[in-house]
N, C-alpha and C positions, 0 to 999 in steps of 0.2 A: 224270411228275414225282413225285419222292418227296415224301411228306407227313409233316411232323412230327406225332406223336400226342400225346395228353394224358398218356400214360404217362411221357414224358420229364420233365415238370415235376411229376409226382406225388411225386417223391423230394425236392423242395424245392431242387434244384440250379438255379443260374442258367443261362440260355441265351445264346448269343452270336449277334448278327446278323452273318452271314457274307457276305451279298450283298443287293443291291437292284437289281431289274430292272424295266424298263418293262413294263406289262401288254400282252399281244399285241393285245387287242381294245378297249382303252380308253386313250387318250392321257392321261387325267387320273388314272390309277391306276398304282401300282407294286406289284410282288410283293416281299415281305420274306422272306428265307431265314434260317432259324434252324438253326445247327449243320449247314449244308450242305443242309438240306431246306426245302421250302416251308412257311412258317408261317402267313402271312396276307397280305392285300392292304390298302392304304390309299389314299385319294385324296391328292393332292399337298399340300393344305392340312393334312391330318392329319399327314403326314410332318414338316412344319415345326413344327406345334404340339406334337407328341410328341417332337421332337428325335431322330428316327430316323436313325441313321447306322451304317455298317459298323463293326464293332468294339465297339459298345455291348453291354453285358450287360444282360439283362432278368431280373428276378425272376419266379417263377411267377405272382405277382399281376399284375405288369405285362403278362406274356404274355397272361393271360386278359383283362385290361382292353383290350388292343389288338385282340384277336380279337373282343370284343364291339363295339368301335368299328368294326371292319371290317364286321361283320354289319349294324350300323345304317346305315353310310354306303352300303352296297350296296342296302339296302332303300329308303333315301331316294332314291337315284339312279334305281332302277327305278320307284318310285312317281312321281317327277317326270316321267319319260318318259311314263308312262301318263296323268298329268294333262294333259300338253302335247298329247296326241292330240286332245282336245276338252275344253271346260269340264266340270268334275265338281262334284257337291255333296259336302259333308263326309261325310254318311252313306254316300253311294255309295262314296267312297274308303275309309272305314273298313271297309265290308263287303268291298270288294276285298282289303284287307290281311288281314282275318280269314280270307277264303277261301284266300289264299296261305299263311297260317299253318297252316291245317288240311291243305292239300295237302302242305306241307313235312313236317309231322309224320307223315303217312301214308307219304310216300316213304321217310323214314328208318326207319320201323317195318318197311316192306316189305323194305327192304334188309337190315336186321338179321335178319329171319326167313329171308330167302333165304340169307344167309351162315351161318346156324346149321345148315343142312341139310348132309348129306354132299355132297361135291363132285359126285358123279355125279347127285344129285337137284336140284342148283341150276338155276334157270331163268335164261335170258339176258335179264334185265330191262334196259331202258335207264335205269339209275339211276346217280347220281354215284359215283365211285370211293371217296368217303369221305362220312361223314354231313355234311350241310349244317347250319350253325348254326340252331337253333330260332329262330323269330321270336317275340319276347317281346311281351306286351301293352304293356309300358312303351315298347318301341321303336315300336310302332304309334302310340301316343299322342304320342310325341316327334316322329315324322315328320309327323303331322297338324298339331301345333302349329307346327312349322317352316314347313310349306307355307302355313298360314293367316297366320302373321306376315309372310311374304314376299308375300302377296297372290295366291299361286298357287291357293289354295282360297278361294272367296268365294261364299257361297250366293246373295247378291243378284245378282252378275254371272252366276252360273250360271242363275238363274231367268229373267233377262232374255234370255239366249242361248236358253234352252229355249223360251220363249214365242215368240220371234221366228223360230225355225227349225223348230219341231216341225210336221211335215206341212204345209209351206207350200202344196204343190200338191194334197195329198189332202183337206185340210179336217179340222179338229178342233174340237170344242166347248170352250168355256171350262171347263165342268165337268170334262171329261176331263183337260184340262191341269192344272187345280187338283188333281185326284186324283193324277195322276202326280207332280207336284211334292211333294205331301205324302208320297207313298211314298218319295221320295228324301230325305226328312228336312228339307225347306225349311220354315221357320217360317211360320205363317199370316199374320203381319204383313208379312213380305217378299212373300208371294204376293199379298196384297191391294194392296200398293204397286205391284208390277209390273203388275198388270192395270189399275190406275188410270192408269198412264202409257202402257199399250199396250192400249186398249180394242179388243175384237174385234167384227167384224160377223158375228153368228151366221148371218144370212141368207146372206151371202157364203160362209161355210164350208159351209153346207148345199148351196149350188149347186155348189161344187167336188165334193162327194161325188156329187151327182146326175149330174153330167157324167161321172164315172168309172163309175157303177154302172147308169145308165139302160138300157144295152143288155142287161143281164142280169137286172135286177130290175124287177118290176112295182111299182105304188104301195104295195101292202100290204107287200111285202118291204122296200122302201125305208124305209117308215115304221118298221118294227120295227128295221131296221139303225140308223137315225138315233136312235131312242129308246135303243138299247143304247149308243150313243156319246155320250149325255149331252145331246142337244138337247131342247128343250121340245116337248111334244105340240102346243101351239097354234101354235108357229112352223112346225113340220113340216107340219101340216095346211094352214096358210096358204100355204106355199111350193108344196106339191104341187098345191093347187087353183088 
């Protein structure tokens, strides 16, 4: 597929929308062709909002605006799919997006370095045929704000899911769960409220672990294992005895 480059709009000339086609892998997106070449893709809502239609001329500023909107909508869609896989915390999602940003930057840099080499020295990297739009910090924050406003990101719901489902069969101490929730950016007030509503029986959790480890661990090893996992010494001693 031919790709329109940024050089065409660096001269200040307007561009013509020559075609609009349904995206091959996403029924909710369409590909917009500028002067006969692929320019960008948008979701259907954006097409309506931006009044995109064949025959419309776009200024260089409009072209850049719609490309940025395209990058944002794709980032939001991919993040939404990631969030729907299982509940996530806000910090967990922000870290995921920042990791994507770093990966995108490195891929584009790697591609540029490869193309700068003489043809016979280029390596066959599995990289996109064109630089992908850089992920901006402002887009990351906009995606997070939108997900929070729609209720798709909610630290309290995440914490409740986490406590109810974390190692149901293997056994986990409350201290370990609290530490993990804090590492995922959940506020202490939320953590306290969740455990107030879902008290855990530490003895029961220890027994789950003993059932799993007894065949391989003696009492001393079990004691050290349980201490490392956040159970109190007195309770461990009482249960083992």
